[in-house]
C-alpha positions in Angstrom: 0.6 55.0 -8.6 2.9 55.2 -5.6 1.6 52.9 -2.9 2.6 53.4 0.7 1.4 50.0 1.9 0.8 46.7 0.1 -1.0 44.4 2.6 -1.4 40.7 1.9 -4.3 39.2 3.9 -4.6 35.7 5.2 -6.4 33.6 7.8 -4.4 32.2 10.7 -4.8 28.6 12.1 -7.6 29.8 14.3 -9.6 31.3 11.5 -8.8 34.9 12.4 -8.0 37.6 9.8 -4.4 38.7 9.6 -2.4 40.8 7.2 1.2 41.8 6.6 2.4 45.0 4.9 5.1 43.9 2.4 6.8 47.3 2.4 7.2 48.1 6.1 6.9 44.5 7.5 4.0 45.5 9.8 1.8 42.6 10.8 -1.9 43.4 11.5 -2.7 41.4 14.6 -5.8 40.8 16.8 -5.0 44.0 18.7 -5.0 46.1 15.5 -8.3 44.5 14.4 -9.9 45.5 17.7 -8.8 49.1 17.4 -9.6 49.3 13.7 -12.4 46.9 12.8 -12.6 48.6 9.3 -9.1 47.2 8.6 -10.4 43.7 9.3 -13.4 44.2 7.0 -11.1 45.4 4.2 -8.7 42.5 4.7 -11.5 40.0 4.6 -12.8 41.5 1.4 -9.3 41.4 -0.2 -8.9 37.8 0.9 -12.3 36.7 -0.6 -11.8 38.6 -3.8 -8.3 37.5 -4.4 -6.7 40.9 -4.2 -4.2 42.9 -2.2 -5.2 45.8 0.0 -3.1 48.9 -0.6 -2.9 52.5 0.7 -1.9 55.6 -1.2 -1.4 59.3 -0.4 -4.6 61.3 -0.7 -4.0 64.9 0.3 -3.0 64.9 4.0 -4.5 61.4 4.6 -4.3 58.0 3.0 -6.8 56.2 0.8 -7.5 52.5 0.5 -8.0 50.4 -2.6 -7.9 46.9 -3.9 -5.5 45.8 -6.6 -4.8 42.5 -8.4 -2.1 40.3 -7.1 -0.2 40.7 -10.4 -0.3 44.5 -10.1 0.8 44.2 -6.4 3.6 41.8 -7.1 4.9 44.0 -10.0 4.9 47.1 -7.8 6.7 45.3 -5.0 9.3 43.9 -7.4 10.0 47.5 -8.6 11.0 48.2 -4.9 13.2 45.1 -4.8 10.7 43.1 -2.7 9.8 39.5 -3.6 6.6 38.1 -2.1 7.2 34.9 -0.1 5.9 31.8 -1.9 3.9 30.9 1.2 1.8 34.0 0.6 1.0 33.3 -3.0 -1.2 30.6 -4.5 0.7 27.7 -6.0 -0.4 26.0 -9.2 -1.9 22.5 -9.1 1.3 21.1 -10.6 3.5 22.6 -7.8 2.6 19.9 -5.3 0.9 16.6 -5.6 -1.0 14.9 -2.8 0.9 11.8 -3.5 4.0 13.4 -2.0 2.2 15.0 1.0 3.6 14.5 4.4 2.4 16.1 7.7 4.2 19.1 9.1 6.9 18.3 11.7 4.9 20.1 14.4 1.6 18.5 13.7 0.8 14.9 14.6 -1.6 13.0 12.3 -1.5 9.6 10.6 0.3 9.8 7.3 -2.4 8.0 5.4 -5.1 10.4 6.8 -3.0 13.4 6.0 -2.5 12.3 2.4 -6.2 11.6 2.1 -7.1 15.0 3.5 -4.7 16.8 1.2 -5.9 14.8 -1.8 -9.5 15.7 -1.2 -8.8 19.4 -0.8 -6.7 19.4 -4.0 -9.5 17.7 -5.9 -12.2 20.0 -4.6 -14.0 17.4 -2.5 -16.3 18.0 0.4 -15.1 16.7 3.8 -16.8 16.4 7.2 -14.2 16.3 10.0 -15.4 14.7 13.2 -13.8 14.2 16.5 -13.8 15.5 20.1 -13.5 19.2 20.7 -9.9 20.4 20.7 -8.4 17.5 18.8 -7.2 19.6 15.9 -9.9 19.5 13.2 -9.7 23.2 12.3 -5.9 23.3 12.6 -5.6 20.3 10.3 -7.7 22.1 7.6 -5.5 25.2 7.6 -2.3 23.3 7.6 -3.4 20.9 4.8 -4.6 23.8 2.6 -1.4 25.7 3.2 0.7 22.7 2.2 -0.7 22.9 -1.3 -0.8 26.7 -1.5 -4.5 27.2 -1.0 -6.1 29.9 1.2 -8.9 29.1 3.6 -12.1 31.2 4.0 -13.5 30.6 7.4 -17.1 30.7 8.5 -18.2 29.8 12.1 -21.7 28.4 11.6 -22.0 27.7 15.3 -22.0 31.4 16.1 -24.4 32.4 13.2 -27.7 33.7 14.4 -28.9 34.7 10.9 -27.9 32.0 8.4 -29.6 33.7 5.4 -27.6 36.9 6.0 -24.3 35.1 6.5 -24.6 32.7 3.6 -26.6 34.8 1.1 -26.7 38.4 2.0 -29.2 41.2 2.8 -31.5 43.5 0.9 -31.3 47.2 1.8 -33.2 50.3 0.8 -31.5 53.6 -0.1 -33.7 56.6 -0.7 -31.6 57.7 -3.7 -31.0 54.4 -5.5 -33.9 52.4 -4.1 -33.7 48.7 -3.0 -30.4 46.9 -3.6 -28.9 43.5 -2.7 -25.6 43.2 -0.8 -24.1 39.8 -1.3 -22.4 38.0 1.6 -18.8 37.0 1.9 -19.9 33.4 1.4 -21.3 34.3 -2.0 -18.1 35.9 -3.1 -16.0 33.0 -1.6 -17.8 30.2 -3.5 -17.1 32.0 -6.8 -13.3 31.8 -6.3 -11.8 28.9 -8.2 -9.9 26.3 -6.1 -11.0 28.0 -2.8 -11.1 26.1 0.4 -14.2 27.0 2.5 -14.2 26.0 6.1 -17.7 25.5 7.6 -16.8 25.3 11.3 -19.2 23.9 13.9 -21.6 22.6 11.3 -23.3 20.5 14.0 -24.2 23.7 15.9 -25.6 25.5 12.9 -29.2 26.5 12.5 -31.3 24.1 10.4 -31.9 26.9 7.9 -28.2 27.0 7.2 -28.3 23.3 6.3 -31.2 23.9 3.9 -29.3 26.7 2.2 -26.2 24.6 1.8 -28.0 21.5 0.4 -27.6 22.6 -3.3 -24.2 24.2 -2.7 -22.7 21.0 -1.4 -24.5 18.7 -3.9 -21.8 17.3 -6.3 -24.1 17.7 -9.3 -26.1 20.8 -8.6 -23.3 23.0 -7.0 -25.3 26.3 -6.9 -26.6 28.8 -4.3 -30.2 30.1 -4.8 -30.5 33.7 -3.6 -34.2 33.5 -2.9 -36.7 30.7 -2.2 -38.6 31.6 -5.4 -38.1 29.1 -8.2 -37.2 31.8 -10.7 -34.7 33.6 -8.3 -31.1 34.1 -9.4 -28.5 31.4 -8.7 -24.8 31.5 -8.1 -22.7 28.7 -9.4 -19.9 27.3 -7.2 -16.6 27.8 -9.0 -14.4 25.0 -10.2 -12.3 23.2 -7.7 -13.9 24.6 -4.6 -13.6 22.4 -1.5 -16.0 22.6 1.4 -14.6 21.3 4.7 -17.0 21.2 7.7 -16.2 20.3 11.3 -18.6 18.7 13.7 -18.6 17.6 17.4 -20.8 14.6 17.7 -21.7 13.1 21.1 -24.1 13.5 24.0 -21.6 15.7 25.9 -22.1 18.5 23.2 -25.4 19.9 24.4 -25.8 22.6 21.8 -25.2 20.4 18.8 -27.9 19.0 16.5 -28.2 15.6 14.9 -27.0 16.2 11.3 -29.6 15.5 8.5 -28.7 12.3 6.6 -29.1 14.1 3.3 -26.5 16.6 4.4 -24.1 14.0 5.7 -24.3 12.2 2.3 -22.8 15.3 0.7 -19.5 14.9 2.6 -16.7 12.4 2.9 -16.3 11.5 6.5 -12.9 12.2 8.1 -12.3 11.1 11.6 -9.6 12.9 13.6 -7.7 10.7 16.0 -6.8 11.7 19.6 -3.1 11.9 20.2 -1.6 9.0 22.1 0.7 9.6 25.1 4.0 9.6 23.1 2.6 12.0 20.4 1.2 14.3 23.1 4.6 14.5 24.8 6.4 15.1 21.5 4.1 18.0 20.7 4.6 19.5 24.1 8.3 19.1 23.9 8.3 20.9 20.6 6.1 23.8 21.7 7.6 24.2 25.2 11.4 23.4 25.0 12.1 25.4 28.2 9.8 23.2 30.4 11.5 20.4 32.3 11.1 17.2 30.3 10.2 15.1 33.4 7.4 17.5 34.1 6.1 17.2 30.5 6.3 13.4 30.8 4.2 13.5 34.0 1.6 15.8 32.3 1.5 13.5 29.3 1.0 10.5 31.5 -1.8 12.1 33.5 -3.6 13.1 30.3 -3.0 9.6 28.9 -4.5 7.9 32.0 -7.6 10.2 31.8 -8.1 9.3 28.2 -7.7 5.5 28.9 -10.3 5.8 31.5 -12.9 7.6 29.3 -12.5 4.9 26.7 -12.7 1.9 29.1 -15.8 -0.3 29.3 -17.1 1.2 32.5 -15.6 4.7 32.7 -15.7 6.5 36.0 -15.6 9.9 34.3 -17.8 11.5 31.5 -15.3 14.0 30.1 -11.8 14.0 28.7 -8.8 16.4 28.3 -8.3 17.6 24.8 -5.0 18.5 23.2 -6.1 22.1 23.2 -6.6 21.8 27.0 -3.2 20.1 27.4 -1.4 22.9 25.5 -3.1 25.5 27.8 -1.9 23.6 30.8 1.6 23.4 29.4 1.5 27.2 28.9 1.0 27.6 32.7 4.0 25.2 33.3 6.1 27.4 30.9 5.1 30.4 33.1 6.3 28.7 36.3 3.2 27.0 37.6 3.5 23.5 39.1 1.4 20.6 37.8 -0.6 20.7 41.0 -1.4 24.4 40.5 -2.3 23.9 36.8 -4.5 21.0 37.6 -6.4 23.1 40.2 -7.4 25.8 37.7 -7.5 23.9 34.4 -8.2 20.2 35.0 -10.4 19.7 38.1 -13.1 22.2 37.1 -13.8 20.1 34.0 -15.1 17.3 36.2 -18.1 17.1 38.4 -17.6 17.2 42.2 -21.1 15.6 42.9 -20.9 12.4 44.9 -18.3 13.3 47.5 -15.5 10.8 47.6 -17.0 8.9 44.7 -17.1 12.0 42.4 -15.3 12.3 39.1 -13.2 15.2 40.5 -11.9 13.0 43.3 -11.0 10.3 40.8 -9.1 12.8 38.7 -7.2 14.0 41.8 -6.1 10.5 42.4 -4.7 10.2 38.8 -2.8 13.5 39.2 -1.4 12.4 42.6 -0.1 9.2 41.1 2.5 11.3 39.2 3.4 13.7 42.0 6.5 13.3 44.2 5.7 11.1 47.3 5.4 12.9 50.6 5.9 9.8 52.7 9.3 11.0 54.0 7.6 13.8 55.9 5.0 11.4 57.3 2.2 12.9 55.2 0.1 10.4 53.2 -1.7 11.1 50.0 -5.1 12.4 50.7 -6.7 9.6 48.7 -5.1 6.2 48.9 -6.5 3.6 46.5 -5.2 0.6 44.7 -6.1 2.0 41.3 -3.2 1.3 38.9 -5.1 -1.7 37.4 -8.3 0.3 37.0 -6.6 3.1 35.1 -5.1 0.7 32.7 -8.4 -1.0 31.8 
């Protein structure tokens, strides 16, 4: 058959469906998915069934179908097109975790990176914990990609109906009667060596935890489709790795305390917060056009805020994540000053209750510390304190 498009699906680092037509080079982006939600559904199905999505002439229109990767690669080779190695699954022998090193644009301890890649390669369950915006989800995608594995993404924190998301739904058709439509999760766990990301596990409904108990158990490894004892079960395929992320702490108001039995089914993996030097190196890599002194000042401001939140008696109850820092740097890249960026992206994160003793005033003092002095014009800083020693606690 003559195909007009051969689209290879994937998830990007934010867990969003993407796809690229290997014949025309067209990339299906967020905008395309919004205009054509049916394309997103087809790409998601192709990704979770290990197939390619293709189009073919059908009268005056085009039809869609799913073909195996072997068939797709053979057809593309007949056109003189070779699929990039990054878009195909590598064999277990193609890379060993023993040789794993972090990507140049991603900052993580070498030992932790090797441990993460090793556990994914061996099909282990991992619970990644750390502050919001520290790179838990991004680390999962990058580690899986480094050994040629695709990630299937499920945001459990946004799931209102766990049974529908994790198992599926029963429908009635007047012609064929009652039938069961399995979920994407059911299909995903049946793919050998799959990496399944369970994002925001600490925000999930307790029913989702109950459903996942047998799935995550290293001995049982099955999903029961109904609560009845004699209901059908789906076995988890060989080599499947489940990676969950969780935000743990009193500042995360919508999270739940994870059940101890659920925690025992994971290996705990703690993501570190970047230090000041790592933060600067990341910003310099991502925003080469921004003045280096400005990036150094931003990194120092963020560093002081993080030192304060980890001190014995912190004056603030919140911190700035790496995700926040990158968003601030994007404004700097667009011509905003640090003062302007702080007004819209830093100060609103901190309470203004308490007047001059508020968290927001304290953060303004930290920002002012790294701004050019106005003493030559006779204008003093709005808040004058001897606070260098305090910030360094």
